[in-house]
C-alpha positions as CSV (number, residue, x, y, z in Angstrom):
1,P,185.1,24.8,161.9
2,K,184.4,27.9,164.1
3,A,180.7,28.1,163.4
4,E,179.7,24.5,164.1
5,T,181.8,24.9,167.6
6,A,180.2,28.2,168.3
7,A,176.7,26.6,167.6
8,S,177.5,23.7,169.7
9,A,178.6,25.9,172.5
10,L,175.6,28.2,172.4
11,K,173.1,25.2,172.3
12,D,175.1,23.6,175.4
13,I,174.6,26.8,177.4
14,C,170.8,27.4,176.2
15,P,169.2,24.4,174.1
16,D,166.0,26.5,173.3
17,L,168.3,28.5,171.0
18,D,167.5,28.4,167.3
19,V,171.3,28.5,165.8
20,T,172.4,27.3,162.1
21,P,175.9,27.4,161.7
22,L,177.1,28.0,158.1
23,A,180.4,27.5,156.3
24,L,180.5,30.7,154.0
25,T,183.4,32.3,152.2
26,I,183.2,36.1,152.1
27,P,184.4,37.4,148.9
28,M,186.7,40.7,149.5
29,P,188.4,43.6,147.9
30,G,191.9,42.8,146.6
31,H,191.3,39.0,146.5
32,P,190.8,38.6,142.7
33,V,188.4,35.9,141.6
34,S,189.6,33.5,139.0
35,P,187.0,32.1,136.1
36,G,187.2,29.0,137.9
37,E,185.8,30.2,141.3
38,L,183.2,32.7,139.5
39,D,180.2,30.2,140.2
40,S,181.2,29.6,143.8
41,V,181.8,33.6,144.5
42,R,178.7,34.3,142.9
43,A,176.6,31.6,145.2
44,H,178.4,32.8,148.5
45,V,177.3,36.5,147.5
46,G,173.9,35.3,146.8
47,Q,173.7,33.5,150.2
48,L,175.4,36.6,152.2
49,E,172.6,38.9,150.8
50,S,170.1,36.4,152.1
51,L,171.1,36.2,155.3
52,V,171.2,40.1,155.7
53,A,167.6,40.2,154.4
54,S,166.3,37.4,156.5
55,H,167.9,38.8,159.9
56,D,166.9,41.9,162.2
57,V,170.6,42.7,163.5
58,V,173.8,41.8,161.8
59,F,177.2,41.4,163.8
60,L,180.5,41.8,162.1
61,L,183.1,39.7,163.7
62,M,185.4,38.9,160.9
63,D,189.2,38.4,161.0
64,S,190.4,41.1,158.6
65,R,189.3,44.4,157.4
66,E,188.3,43.9,154.0
67,S,186.2,41.1,154.8
68,R,183.7,43.7,156.6
69,W,183.5,45.5,153.3
70,L,180.8,43.5,151.6
71,P,178.5,42.8,154.5
72,T,178.9,46.2,155.2
73,V,177.5,47.3,151.8
74,M,174.9,44.9,151.8
75,C,173.5,46.0,155.4
76,F,173.4,49.6,154.3
77,A,171.5,48.7,151.1
78,A,169.1,46.8,153.0
79,N,169.1,49.5,155.8
80,K,170.0,46.7,158.3
81,P,171.4,47.6,161.9
82,V,175.1,46.6,162.4
83,I,177.3,45.9,165.6
84,N,180.8,45.9,164.5
85,I,183.7,44.5,166.7
86,A,187.4,44.4,165.8
87,L,190.2,43.6,167.8
88,G,194.0,44.4,167.8
89,S,196.5,42.7,169.6
90,D,195.7,44.6,173.0
91,S,192.9,46.8,171.7
92,Y,189.2,47.0,170.5
93,L,186.8,48.6,168.8
94,V,183.1,48.4,169.5
95,M,180.5,50.6,167.1
96,R,177.2,50.6,165.7
97,Y,176.5,51.8,162.2
98,G,174.0,54.9,161.4
99,T,170.7,54.2,159.8
100,E,169.0,56.0,156.8
101,S,166.4,57.7,158.9
102,D,169.0,59.5,161.0
103,S,169.6,63.1,159.9
104,Q,173.3,63.1,161.0
105,R,174.0,59.5,160.0
106,L,176.9,57.9,162.0
107,G,180.0,56.8,160.2
108,C,180.9,53.1,159.3
109,Y,184.0,51.0,160.0
110,F,185.3,52.5,156.7
111,C,184.4,56.2,156.8
112,N,187.8,57.1,158.5
113,D,189.8,55.9,155.5
114,V,191.0,57.8,152.3
115,V,192.1,54.6,150.8
116,V,190.5,51.6,149.6
117,P,190.4,48.4,151.3
118,Q,192.8,45.7,150.2
119,D,194.6,42.5,150.9
120,S,195.9,42.9,154.5
121,T,196.6,39.3,155.4
122,S,199.0,37.8,152.4
123,R,202.6,37.9,153.4
124,R,202.3,39.2,156.8
125,T,203.1,37.5,160.1
126,L,200.4,36.7,162.7
127,D,200.9,39.6,164.8
128,Q,200.6,41.9,161.7
129,Q,197.2,40.3,161.1
130,C,195.9,40.9,164.4
131,T,195.2,37.4,165.0
132,V,197.2,37.2,168.3
133,T,195.5,38.9,171.0
134,R,195.4,39.3,174.8
135,P,193.4,36.5,176.4
136,G,190.3,38.3,177.4
137,L,190.1,40.7,174.8
138,S,187.4,39.1,172.5
139,C,185.3,38.3,175.6
140,V,185.3,42.1,176.7
141,A,184.5,43.2,173.4
142,S,181.9,40.8,172.6
143,A,180.2,41.7,175.7
144,L,180.2,45.2,175.1
145,G,178.6,44.6,171.9
146,V,175.7,42.6,173.5
147,E,175.0,45.6,175.6
148,M,175.2,48.2,173.0
149,L,172.5,46.1,171.1
150,M,170.5,45.9,174.3
151,A,170.7,49.5,174.9
152,L,169.6,50.2,171.3
153,L,166.5,47.8,171.6
154,N,165.4,49.7,175.1
155,H,165.9,53.3,173.6
156,P,163.0,55.3,172.7
157,K,164.5,55.8,169.1
158,R,165.9,52.1,168.8
159,F,168.4,52.1,166.2
160,D,168.2,56.1,165.4
161,A,169.3,56.7,169.0
162,H,171.7,60.0,169.1
163,A,175.1,58.9,170.1
164,E,176.7,59.6,173.3
165,D,179.5,61.4,173.7
166,Q,182.7,61.3,176.2
167,P,181.6,62.6,179.6
168,G,183.6,65.9,179.7
169,G,185.2,65.4,176.3
170,P,185.7,68.5,173.7
171,Y,182.6,67.3,171.6
172,E,180.5,66.6,174.2
173,R,176.7,68.4,173.5
174,A,175.4,71.1,175.1
175,V,172.2,69.5,175.5
176,P,172.6,65.7,176.3
177,C,171.2,62.9,174.3
178,E,167.7,61.1,175.0
179,R,168.5,58.1,177.4
180,G,166.9,54.8,177.3
181,V,166.2,52.6,180.5
182,L,169.5,51.1,179.9
183,G,171.5,54.8,179.6
184,G,173.0,56.5,176.5
185,V,174.0,54.5,173.4
186,P,177.6,55.5,172.1
187,H,178.8,55.4,168.5
188,Q,181.9,53.9,169.1
189,L,183.8,52.5,172.3
190,R,187.7,52.3,171.6
191,G,189.3,50.3,174.6
192,F,193.1,49.9,175.3
193,L,194.0,46.9,177.5
194,S,197.7,48.1,178.1
195,Q,196.2,51.5,179.2
196,W,193.3,50.0,181.1
197,S,191.3,52.8,179.3
198,Q,188.2,53.2,177.0
199,L,187.1,56.3,175.1
200,I,183.7,57.1,173.6
201,I,184.0,58.4,170.1
202,R,181.2,59.9,167.6
203,G,182.1,60.2,164.1
204,A,179.9,61.3,161.1
205,S,179.7,59.5,157.8
206,F,182.2,60.2,154.9
207,D,180.9,61.1,151.5
208,K,183.3,59.6,149.7
209,C,183.2,56.2,152.0
210,T,184.1,53.3,150.0
211,A,181.4,51.0,151.8
212,C,178.5,53.4,152.6
213,S,178.8,56.4,150.7
214,R,175.8,56.8,148.3
215,Q,177.7,56.4,145.3
216,V,178.7,52.8,146.4
217,I,175.3,51.6,147.8
218,D,173.5,53.0,144.5
219,R,176.0,51.2,142.2
220,Y,175.3,47.9,144.1
221,K,171.9,48.1,144.0
222,S,171.6,48.9,140.1
223,E,174.5,46.7,139.1
224,G,174.7,44.1,141.7
225,F,177.2,41.2,141.2
226,D,178.7,42.8,138.2
227,F,179.5,45.6,140.5
228,L,180.9,43.4,143.2
229,L,183.1,41.5,141.0
230,Q,185.0,44.7,139.8
231,V,185.6,45.7,143.1
232,F,187.1,42.2,144.0
233,N,189.4,42.1,141.0
234,T,190.4,45.8,141.1
235,P,190.0,47.6,144.4
236,K,191.3,51.0,142.7
237,F,187.9,50.9,141.2
238,L,186.4,52.1,144.4
239,E,188.2,55.3,144.3
240,E,186.7,56.0,140.8
241,V,183.0,55.5,142.1
242,T,183.8,57.5,145.3
243,G,185.7,60.3,143.9
244,L,188.7,59.5,146.2
245,D,190.9,59.5,143.3
246,R,190.0,63.2,142.7
247,L,190.7,63.9,146.3
248,H,194.1,62.4,146.3
249,E,194.9,64.4,143.0
250,E,193.5,67.7,144.7
251,E,195.9,67.0,148.0
252,V,198.9,66.4,145.7
253,N,198.1,69.6,144.0
254,L,197.7,71.4,147.0
255,D,201.0,70.2,148.7
256,W,202.8,71.3,145.7
257,D,201.3,74.7,145.8
258,D,202.4,75.0,149.5
259,L,205.6,73.9,148.8
260,V,205.8,76.6,145.7
261,D,204.7,79.3,148.3
262,A,207.3,78.2,150.8
263,I,210.1,78.5,148.5
264,D,208.9,81.8,147.1
265,D,208.8,83.1,150.9
266,V,212.4,82.0,151.3
């Protein structure tokens, strides 16, 4: 098992570490919960909530996109700092989530999406699931995630640090961000081994985000497991909660109007 093997390896490297391996199944949107699974899923959700509440920082290192949704929601609800690391076959993403006290809150992993997270693993080959990667990719991305955390911990504003921009990039601030003793802290690092390149990206939060928007967090806080169960069984439910369904309708209407105008011009 991954958790036990990783914990054992860490203890071999540093015997003083306090490491507790846990075998935990994370419920996901698009993966329906059967009546027979209800009690175990409820228990896993409760265990994950306790883990988020009892730790200072959360690293998200899962194998699929939708498995990051629930801990993302929980961390925003508890205002816990998150370092999210995701891998492609030859690319990686290392990003931090914004905090509630940030006046211009940084976006989360799902803020660029205009569709809800769904089952991305069933009926797909290994390469389509992004489980096959370049040999050094995970080490590179994980090391950058650790360095990002260290830079935040040593920054005067800690987890509220403003995001560093790509030097010389089109969105670089006129006034540089305040830096800590370890330098500035980016929002996102996107690396491409096939090109031997890396980009620094800053992205704002999306008010209709399926994970960190106020609508989702408020529903989770007020309804708890009942809300989550609806999402697991019916991912499109998130579109109704966030207003993405209305956004899609507006896009369709706009496209139709554009087509009519184009025909009239002809």
